[in-house]
N, C-alpha and C positions, 0 to 999 in steps of 0.2 A: 288573294294575296297573303292573308294572314296564315293560311295553311301552308303556303309556299315557304314563308319565312321559317316556320317551325320545322318543316321537313328539311330545309336546307341546313339549318344548324344541327339538327339531329344527325344527319348524315356524316358531318365532319367530326363531331364530338364522339361519335360511336367508335371511330377508329382507335382511339386510345382505350376506351372503356372495355371493349370486347376483344380487340386484337391481342392484347396482352396486359395483364395486371401490372407487370413490371414496367410497361411503357408509361402508364399513368403515374406510377410511383417515381419515375425519373424526373418528372416536372415538379419542382418544388412549388408548393402553394396549391396543389390539387388540380392542376390543369386549367382549362379555360374558365373564366368567371361566368356567373349567371348574369345575363343582361337582357334588355328589351330593345327593340329597334323597329325600323320600317324598311323592308327590303326594297332596294332601288338598284337593280343590276345594270351595269354598263361596263363593257370590256375596258380594262385599264384602270377602272376606278378602285381606289384603295384607301385605307386609313390605318394610321398607327396610333396606338393607345398606350398610356401609362396606367397600370392597374395597381391600386394600393389596397391591400387586404391585411388581415391579422398576421399573415405569413410574410409580410414585407411587400416590397415593390418589384414589379416586373413589367416587361413590355410585351406587346402583342400587335401583329399586323393582320389585316384581312383585306382581300381583294378579289375582284372578278378578273380572271386571267385568260378567259377564252369563251367562245360561243360556238356551239355545234347544232346540228339538226339530228334528232333521234326519232325515227318513225314519224317524220313529218312535223315534229314539235320542237320548239326552241329549247335548248339546253345550255346551261351556263356552268363553267368551271369556277367554283368558289374555293379560294385558298386561304389557309390560316398558317401563320408563321409564329412560332414561340421559341424562346431560348431553351436550349437543352443543356443544362449546366454540367451534368455528369460526363457528357461526351464533348463538351467544349465547342458547341456550334448551335445550329438552329434545327428544330424539328418542323418539317413542312408537311401539311396535309391538304389535299384538295379532293373535291368531289364534283362529279358531273350531275347537276340537278336538271332533270327533265321537267319542264313546266307543263303540267297537264291538269290544271284546276285542282280539285280536291284529291286527285290521284297522283299529284306530283311525287316523284320518286327519284332515287339515286340510281344512275346507270353504272357508274364506276366510282371507286374511291382509291386514292393513291397516297401512300405515306413515304417520306424519306427522312432517315436519320442522318446526322452528320457523318460524312465519310462513308456512307453506305449507298448502295444503289436503290432507286425507288422501287417500291413493292405495290402491286395491285392487290387490294384486299378481296377476299372471297365474297361473292355475291350474297347479300343477306346478313353479313356479319355486322353485329353491333346494334340490333334492333331492340335490345332489352334495356339499355340505359338511357333514360331521358332526364337525368338529374341536372344537366347543364343546358337544356334546350331553351333558347331565348324565345319569348313570345313577341307578338306585335305589340308595340308600346301603347297602341290605342285600345287594346283589349282590356276590359275590366279596369279602365283608368279614367280619371277625371282630367279633362283638358283645361289647364289653368291659363291658357292663352299664350300669346306671343310675347317674347322679351328678348333682350340682348344680353349675351354672356360672352366672357373672354376666357379662352383656354390657351394652352401653349401654341395651338395651331392658328390662333387668331381670334377675331371677334365675329360672332355669328348671330343672326336673327333666328331665333329658335322657337319651336312649339314645345311647351312644357306640359308633360303628362305626369300625373301622380297615381300610382296603383291604388285601387280601392281597398286592397287588403293591407296596405301600409308597408308593403315590401320595398318600395323605393320610388324614386323620381327619375324621369328620363327627359333629356332635352334633345330634340331632333332638328335636323336641317337637311334638305335634299342634297346639298353640296358636300355633306360630311361622309363620303364613302358609301359602300354598298349597303350598309345598315342604317345610314343617316344619323348615327349616334354622335352627338357632340360631347355629351356628358351623361353618365349614369351614376346615380347615388343609391346603392342598396344598403341593407342593414349592416353588412360587414365589408362591403367592397365599393370602391369608387373607381370609375373609368373616366379618363379625360382624353380628348383628342389631342395628339401632339403633331400630327402631320396628315395632310391629304394628298393623295396621288391621283394623277390623271392618266399616267402612262405606265402603270405598275406592270412589271414583267414577271412571268412565271419563274419561281425559284426551284421547281423540280427539274433536275438535270439527269440526263441519261435515259435509257429505255427501261420502262417498268418491267420487272420480272415477277413471277408468281410469288404470292405471300410465303415467307419463310420465317417462322418464329425464332430461328437461331439468330437472326439479325436484330431482333428486338433486345433492348437492354444491353447492347454492346457485344452480343454473342457473335461468333464467327460462323460463316456458312461452311458446311461440310459436304 
């Protein structure tokens, strides 16, 4: 499960890092924050967060929006939605994660910029950047026990983990979306849960077309 979590996050974050440098630059604050969690997939389960960093405040949503079978194995569509300020809308990324133990991998990755058709990313793109990969909150962390905390989404009974390297604390609860994160406090970033979804719908609209770099950064297709 720990490897599944890391692989899942890597798949989605790589879409920005490797598809186009300009795509990452378009999201003020450097893109997705670094965080830890416990992967708990269920179709329709989603979570919204407020992220506070040195670059200011932003929002982020994550959800499981579908389930398929790939080569006889369960596969989940994991989606991330973030504001895209330059184009005045939301940037949506989703990846189909094939659950295969230590060999868990992405079968497909799709991105959609505001006002643009969705694009399917080339197979294998984005394997080089692991700077934002979230790890399992239980890895190399001390379990400080159960407690109750209140965030904008409500009051939760959580398990409190503290990273042994001092990088941050994470509070988790199974009911807190696909990554179970209620709150994460890192050295420079704080994430707090603002809403939990049980029937989250896929925000990718239209039929995905082959990857076209002209569509990144507001370019027009020719």
